[in-house]
C-alpha positions in Angstrom: -37.7 -13.3 21.6 -36.2 -14.5 18.0 -32.9 -16.5 18.2 -31.3 -13.6 16.8 -32.2 -11.4 19.3 -31.1 -13.7 22.2 -28.0 -13.5 20.9 -27.6 -10.4 20.7 -28.4 -9.7 24.3 -25.9 -11.6 25.2 -22.6 -10.3 23.1 -19.9 -9.1 24.6 -16.8 -7.1 22.8 -13.7 -7.1 23.9 -10.8 -6.7 21.2 -7.5 -5.7 22.3 -4.4 -4.9 19.4 -1.0 -3.7 19.8 1.0 -2.9 16.8 2.8 -0.4 14.7 2.2 1.4 11.6 4.8 2.3 9.2 4.9 5.9 8.4 5.5 5.0 4.7 2.4 3.5 4.9 -0.2 6.4 5.9 1.7 8.4 3.3 -0.4 5.8 0.7 -3.5 6.0 2.2 -3.8 10.1 1.8 -5.5 11.1 -1.7 -2.8 12.3 -3.9 -5.0 15.8 -4.0 -3.8 16.1 -0.2 -0.3 15.3 0.2 1.2 18.4 -0.7 -0.5 19.3 2.5 1.2 16.6 4.4 4.5 16.4 5.5 7.0 13.5 6.4 7.6 10.7 8.3 9.8 7.6 9.7 9.8 4.6 11.4 7.3 3.2 12.9 4.5 4.6 14.9 2.9 2.3 17.8 -0.7 1.6 17.9 -2.9 0.0 20.3 -6.7 -0.3 19.8 -9.4 -1.6 22.6 -12.4 -2.4 21.6 -15.1 -3.1 24.2 -18.8 -3.2 24.7 -22.0 -5.3 23.9 -24.8 -5.1 21.8 -26.2 -1.5 22.6 -22.8 0.3 23.1 -19.1 0.3 22.5 -16.0 1.8 23.4 -13.0 2.3 21.2 -10.2 3.8 22.5 -7.5 4.3 20.1 -3.8 5.7 20.8 -0.8 6.5 18.9 2.9 7.7 20.3 5.1 9.1 18.3 9.0 10.1 19.3 12.0 11.6 17.4 12.4 8.4 15.7 9.0 7.2 14.5 6.4 9.9 13.5 4.3 11.5 11.0 4.5 15.0 10.7 0.7 16.3 9.6 1.4 19.8 11.1 4.5 21.2 11.8 4.3 22.5 15.4 7.4 24.0 16.6 7.3 23.2 20.3 6.4 19.6 19.5 9.7 18.7 17.6 12.1 16.4 19.1 9.4 15.6 21.8 7.3 12.5 22.4 3.6 13.0 21.4 0.7 11.0 22.5 -2.8 10.9 20.3 -5.4 9.2 22.2 -8.8 9.0 21.1 -12.4 7.7 22.9 -15.3 6.9 20.5 -18.6 5.6 22.2 -21.0 4.1 20.3 -24.9 3.8 21.7 -27.9 3.3 20.6 
């Protein structure tokens, strides 16, 4: 076994990132041709990202929380207007 394989076998990943996305910044990453399909945004959207795993498997959890003061509208859903909304995405990579 070479040195790279030994390092990979011992690799442990544990990354936690907390911050926020400006609603206006989200709009800047949307391709110009798609902008008519997207709504508006306001404030700062809290964002938490956790990445854990090792050389063979990685788990990524992304959480974004919107409220009446901090949001970006992609779909207009009347029942969600004025309410707190939590979007969670769990992604698992394995080989």
